[in-house]
C-alpha positions in Angstrom: -0.2 0.0 -0.2 1.2 3.5 -0.8 2.4 5.9 2.3 2.6 9.8 1.6 4.4 11.4 4.1 5.6 15.7 4.3 9.5 16.0 5.3 9.8 19.6 6.1 11.0 21.9 3.4 14.0 21.1 1.9 16.5 23.0 -0.5 17.4 21.6 -4.0 20.9 21.7 -5.1 19.9 24.5 -7.3 19.7 26.4 -4.2 15.4 27.1 -4.4 13.7 25.7 -1.5 10.1 24.8 -0.9 8.2 24.5 2.4 7.0 20.8 2.4 8.9 17.7 0.5 6.1 15.0 0.4 6.9 11.5 -1.2 5.1 9.2 -1.9 6.8 5.1 -1.2 5.6 1.6 -0.4 7.3 -1.2 1.3 7.7 -4.7 1.0 7.9 -7.9 3.5 9.0 -7.8 7.4 11.7 -5.1 8.5 14.3 -7.1 10.9 14.5 -5.5 14.2 17.9 -4.8 14.0 17.2 -3.2 9.9 20.2 -5.5 8.5 17.6 -6.4 5.6 16.8 -3.0 4.1 16.8 -3.0 0.5 16.2 0.5 -1.1 15.2 -0.3 -5.1 15.5 3.0 -7.4 13.1 3.3 -10.4 14.1 4.2 -13.9 13.2 7.5 -15.7 9.5 7.1 -15.5 9.0 4.6 -12.9 6.9 5.2 -9.5 7.0 3.9 -6.1 4.8 1.2 -7.1 7.3 -1.6 -7.6 5.4 -4.7 -7.0 1.6 -5.5 -6.1 0.4 -6.2 -3.1 -1.9 -9.4 -2.5 -5.3 -8.7 -3.2 -4.8 -6.4 -5.5 -6.2 -6.0 -8.8 -3.9 -7.0 -12.0 -2.0 -4.4 -13.1 -0.5 -4.1 -16.8 2.1 -5.6 -16.0 0.5 -9.0 -16.0 -0.1 -8.8 -20.0 1.3 -11.2 -22.0 3.2 -8.1 -24.3 6.5 -7.7 -22.8 6.3 -3.4 -23.9 4.0 -3.4 -21.3 6.6 -4.6 -18.3 8.4 -1.8 -19.0 5.6 0.8 -18.9 6.9 1.4 -15.1 3.2 3.1 -14.0 2.4 0.1 -11.9 4.1 -2.9 -10.3 7.1 -2.2 -12.9 9.5 -5.1 -11.4 6.7 -7.6 -9.9 8.7 -10.1 -11.3 11.8 -9.2 -9.0 9.9 -8.1 -5.9 7.9 -10.4 -3.9 7.8 -13.6 -1.9 9.9 -16.3 -3.5 10.9 -13.6 -6.4 14.7 -12.2 -7.0 14.7 -9.9 -4.3 12.8 -12.0 -2.1 10.3 -10.4 0.6 10.0 -13.2 2.9 14.2 -12.2 3.6 14.2 -8.5 2.6 12.4 -5.0 3.6 12.4 -3.5 0.6 11.7 0.4 0.1 10.6 2.5 -2.7 10.0 5.8 -2.8 9.2 8.5 -6.1 11.5 10.9 -6.5 11.5 14.2 -6.4 10.1 16.2 -10.2 7.8 13.4 -10.9 4.5 12.9 -11.2 3.7 10.0 -8.9 2.6 11.4 -5.7 6.4 13.0 -4.5 6.6 17.1 -4.9 6.9 17.8 -8.7 5.4 20.2 -11.0 1.8 18.9 -11.4 1.7 18.9 -7.0 0.2 21.8 -5.3 2.5 25.0 -4.2 1.1 25.7 -0.3 1.9 29.1 -1.0 0.2 29.5 -3.7 -2.7 27.1 -3.5 -1.7 26.3 -7.4 0.2 23.1 -9.1 3.8 24.4 -9.2 4.1 24.2 -13.1 7.8 25.1 -14.0 8.2 27.3 -10.4 8.9 23.8 -9.2 12.9 23.8 -8.7 15.7 21.8 -10.9 16.2 18.8 -9.5 19.3 16.9 -9.6 19.9 13.3 -9.1 21.7 14.0 -5.9 18.5 15.7 -4.9 16.6 12.1 -4.9 19.0 10.5 -3.0 19.1 13.5 -0.3 15.4 13.2 -0.3 15.4 9.0 0.0 18.0 9.2 2.7 15.3 11.6 4.6 12.9 9.0 3.9 14.8 6.7 5.5 15.8 8.9 8.3 11.9 9.5 9.0 11.9 6.1 9.4 14.2 5.1 11.8 16.5 3.5 9.0 20.3 4.0 9.1 22.0 1.6 7.5 21.1 0.2 4.4 21.5 -3.6 3.2 21.6 -2.8 -0.8 20.6 0.0 -3.2 19.2 -1.6 -6.0 18.8 0.9 -9.4 18.5 0.6 -13.1 19.2 3.1 -15.7 18.7 6.7 -14.0 18.2 4.4 -11.5 21.3 3.4 -11.9 23.1 6.6 -11.5 20.8 7.0 -8.3 22.3 4.2 -6.7 25.8 5.6 -7.6 25.1 8.5 -6.1 24.3 6.5 -2.6 27.4 4.9 -2.9 29.5 8.6 -3.3 27.1 10.3 -1.2 26.4 8.2 1.6 29.1 5.3 1.8 29.1 4.6 5.2 25.2 4.1 4.9 24.9 1.3 1.9 26.4 -2.3 2.6 26.3 -3.6 -1.2 25.1 -1.5 -4.6 23.6 -2.6 -7.5 23.9 -0.7 -10.5 22.0 -2.1 -13.6 22.0 -1.1 -17.1 23.5 2.5 -16.3 26.8 4.5 -16.7 28.6 7.5 -15.1 27.2 10.1 -17.2 25.3 10.1 -20.3 27.2 10.7 -23.5 26.6 13.2 -26.3 24.4 11.9 -28.7 22.4 11.1 -25.7 21.9 14.2 -24.5 21.6 15.4 -27.4 18.2 13.4 -28.4 17.1 14.2 -24.9 17.5 17.7 -26.1 15.3 16.9 -29.2 12.5 15.1 -27.0 12.6 18.6 -24.8 12.1 20.4 -27.7 9.2 18.6 -28.7 7.3 19.4 -25.7 8.1 22.6 -25.4 7.5 23.4 -28.8 3.9 22.3 -28.8 1.6 24.9 -28.7 -0.5 23.1 -25.7 2.8 23.4 -23.4 1.8 27.1 -22.6 4.8 27.5 -20.7 4.1 24.9 -18.6 0.8 26.2 -17.0 -1.4 23.7 -18.8 -2.9 22.8 -15.4 -6.5 22.9 -15.5 -6.6 25.1 -18.8 -8.3 21.8 -20.4 -5.2 21.0 -22.7 -2.2 19.5 -22.2 0.9 18.9 -24.6 0.4 15.8 -25.3 1.1 15.7 -28.8 4.4 16.9 -27.9 5.0 14.2 -24.5 4.1 11.7 -27.2 7.1 12.0 -29.3 9.6 12.7 -26.5 8.7 9.2 -25.3 8.7 7.8 -28.5 12.0 9.5 -29.0 13.3 7.9 -26.0 12.0 4.5 -26.7 14.1 3.9 -30.0 16.6 4.2 -27.4 15.2 1.3 -25.3 15.4 -0.9 -27.9 18.4 -2.3 -29.7 18.8 -2.0 -34.0 18.8 -6.2 -34.0 15.9 -6.8 -31.9 14.0 -3.9 -33.7 14.7 -5.5 -37.1 13.6 -9.1 -35.9 10.7 -7.8 -34.3 9.5 -5.4 -37.1 11.2 -5.5 -39.4 9.8 -3.5 -42.8 5.8 -4.9 -42.0 3.2 -2.6 -42.5 0.4 -2.0 -39.9 -3.6 -1.1 -40.2 -4.5 2.4 -39.2 -7.8 1.6 -37.9 -6.9 -0.5 -34.6 -7.9 2.4 -32.3 -4.0 2.8 -31.1 -1.8 5.4 -31.4 -1.0 8.9 -30.9 -3.2 11.2 -33.1 -0.6 13.2 -35.2 -1.2 14.4 -38.6 0.2 13.1 -41.7 1.1 14.2 -44.8 -1.5 14.1 -48.0 1.3 11.2 -49.5 0.7 9.1 -46.3 -2.3 7.7 -47.8 0.3 6.5 -50.4 2.5 4.5 -48.3 2.7 1.8 -45.8 1.8 2.5 -41.8 4.7 0.7 -40.6 4.1 -1.8 -37.6 7.4 0.2 -36.2 5.2 3.5 -36.1 2.0 1.8 -34.9 4.2 0.1 -32.0 5.1 3.6 -31.0 2.3 5.4 -31.8 0.5 2.8 -29.3 2.8 2.9 -26.7 2.8 6.8 -26.4 -0.4 7.0 -25.9 -0.4 4.9 -22.9 2.5 7.2 -21.8 0.7 10.3 -22.2 -2.3 9.0 -20.1 -0.2 8.1 -17.2 2.7 10.7 -16.9 3.2 14.6 -16.9 5.2 16.5 -19.2 7.0 18.8 -17.1 8.0 15.9 -15.2 9.6 14.4 -18.6 11.3 17.8 -19.3 12.7 17.7 -15.3 13.8 14.3 -14.8 15.6 13.9 -18.6 17.4 16.9 -17.0 18.3 15.4 -14.1 19.2 12.7 -15.9 21.5 14.6 -18.3 23.3 16.4 -15.6 24.6 13.8 -13.7 28.0 12.8 -13.8 29.8 10.6 -11.2 33.4 12.0 -11.6 31.6 15.6 -11.1 33.7 17.7 -8.5 36.3 15.0 -8.0 39.3 13.8 -10.3 37.7 10.6 -11.8 35.5 7.9 -11.3 37.3 6.3 -8.9 37.8 9.1 -6.4 34.0 9.9 -6.6 33.8 6.4 -5.2 37.0 6.1 -2.9 34.9 6.2 0.4 32.8 3.4 -0.1 33.7 -0.1 1.3 30.8 -2.5 0.8 30.5 -4.4 -3.0 29.2 -3.9 -5.8 27.7 -5.5 -8.7 27.4 -3.8 -12.1 24.8 -5.3 -14.4 25.0 -5.1 -18.4 23.4 -6.5 -21.8 24.9 -6.4 -24.9 22.1 -4.9 -26.4 22.3 -2.1 -24.4 23.4 1.0 -26.4 22.1 3.1 -24.2 24.5 2.4 -21.7 27.1 0.0 -23.1 28.9 -2.9 -21.7 32.0 -0.7 -22.2 30.1 2.2 -19.9 29.3 -0.7 -17.0 33.0 -2.0 -17.3 34.6 1.2 -16.8 32.5 1.4 -13.7 33.7 -2.1 -12.6 36.8 -0.7 -13.3 36.3 2.6 -10.9 35.5 0.4 -7.8 38.6 -2.2 -8.3 40.6 1.0 -8.1 39.8 1.5 -4.6 40.5 -2.3 -4.0 36.4 -2.6 -3.8 35.0 -6.1 -4.0 33.2 -5.9 -7.5 32.0 -7.7 -10.3 30.8 -7.1 -13.8 28.4 -9.4 -15.6 27.5 -9.1 -19.0 24.2 -10.4 -19.8 23.9 -11.8 -23.6 20.9 -9.8 -25.2 19.7 -8.5 -28.2 16.4 -6.8 -26.6 18.6 -3.6 -25.4 18.4 -1.0 -22.9 14.9 -2.0 -21.5 15.6 -5.6 -21.1 16.1 -5.1 -17.1 12.3 -4.4 -17.2 10.9 -6.3 -20.2 12.6 -9.6 -19.5 13.8 -9.5 -15.8 14.4 -13.3 -15.9 17.8 -12.2 -17.0 18.8 -10.6 -13.8 17.6 -13.3 -11.2 20.1 -15.3 -10.6 23.2 -12.7 -10.5 21.4 -10.4 -8.2 19.7 -13.2 -6.2 22.8 -14.5 -5.4 24.8 -10.9 -4.8 22.2 -9.6 -2.8 22.8 -13.2 -0.1 26.2 -13.5 -0.9 28.3 -10.1 -2.4 30.6 -10.9 -5.1 30.8 -14.7 -4.3 27.3 -15.4 -5.1 27.1 -18.6 -7.0 25.4 -17.3 -10.2 28.0 -13.6 -9.9 29.7 -13.7 -12.9 33.0 -11.1 -13.3 33.3 -11.1 -17.3 32.7 -7.0 -18.3 36.2 -6.9 -19.4 36.1 -9.8 -21.9 32.7 -8.2 -23.6 33.8 -4.4 -23.2 34.9 -3.7 -26.8 34.0 -0.7 -27.7 32.9 -1.8 -31.2 32.1 1.7 -32.5 34.7 4.1 -35.1 36.9 6.1 -33.2 35.3 9.3 -34.5 31.8 7.6 -35.2 29.6 10.9 -35.2 26.4 8.0 -34.0 26.0 4.8 -32.5 27.0 2.0 -34.9 24.6 0.0 -32.6 21.7 2.0 -33.6 22.6 2.8 -37.1 24.5 -0.2 -38.6 28.3 -0.7 -39.0 27.8 0.4 -42.3 
């Protein structure tokens, strides 16, 4: 069951403050008397506090047979991972997950009410960073009386959140699991995020962010932004295998209502277009455009080495154990980036393993195909890097196949 807590005034990294930081969170399992079994889960970009279903709740999208629904992240987004007898076994672990500040699922963000005006904050909400998420989570744990975490686990930008825990609160964390992530975004992904934000802010219905209550929301801009992001979550091979050049019908009732040029009727509506339109439609029904602007900027801004000599220096105070988990088909955060994280931990003598999963699916594999991380994650939480299924095979997979001066990701657009 979701809980909502007010934690008092909060100053963000940018120097601005809000009078009341509110967080929505959920817990799963039984908390040990000595708090030795607490696992913090950090959600990905558009995820929420609702990691898994609790007994007696209705079925959610994550139960459907379409593997894309498991990546929607609105509700029960990691239900196959968290629960009794599952990878993060709630008969053993007490799991905490909170929606981060800046999002739109109950925690303080652009769509929440400014107590000083009685209106939604909109773009008056302070800019947020991954560091703000970490400090807000620490504030929540303080409220719950939890000092030390057995583990912090997260994927994608949630993995950046994990790394920030190791950097910012090294004495409060025993083990960290950084899944499908890296020390920072590269220039191409920064560019794609910039285009996605422009899709939102150039939508006439964005109204400088003050669209709440007007009956008009920047749905088309948000849909385009999500479509662009979704392409980065899948590999070239998986998209080609799944969709190819097949045609779809336009009268299925699925897909964002985008305008078409007159010549479009002559050409086929591709299956891949239908897929992106359908997922964009679902996304705009559940997510807020301003929140998307805020969260992508937080992800873009994160740099593990910022303020330090390098990544190793940033992680020098952490003396626990670390698992970096990468996917071979992921070009959003490559195996090479995962190996560089592992090297940063190794430079400090930290017990670390870089476990590489051979999967062509792409970045979203940890959400859409969570069985791929079951054994290594389960074993690492129980036994650390000595866990039976935990491999340290990152170096042999970490060759960067991109040409030295390639302007784009070869893994997305092909080797030529």
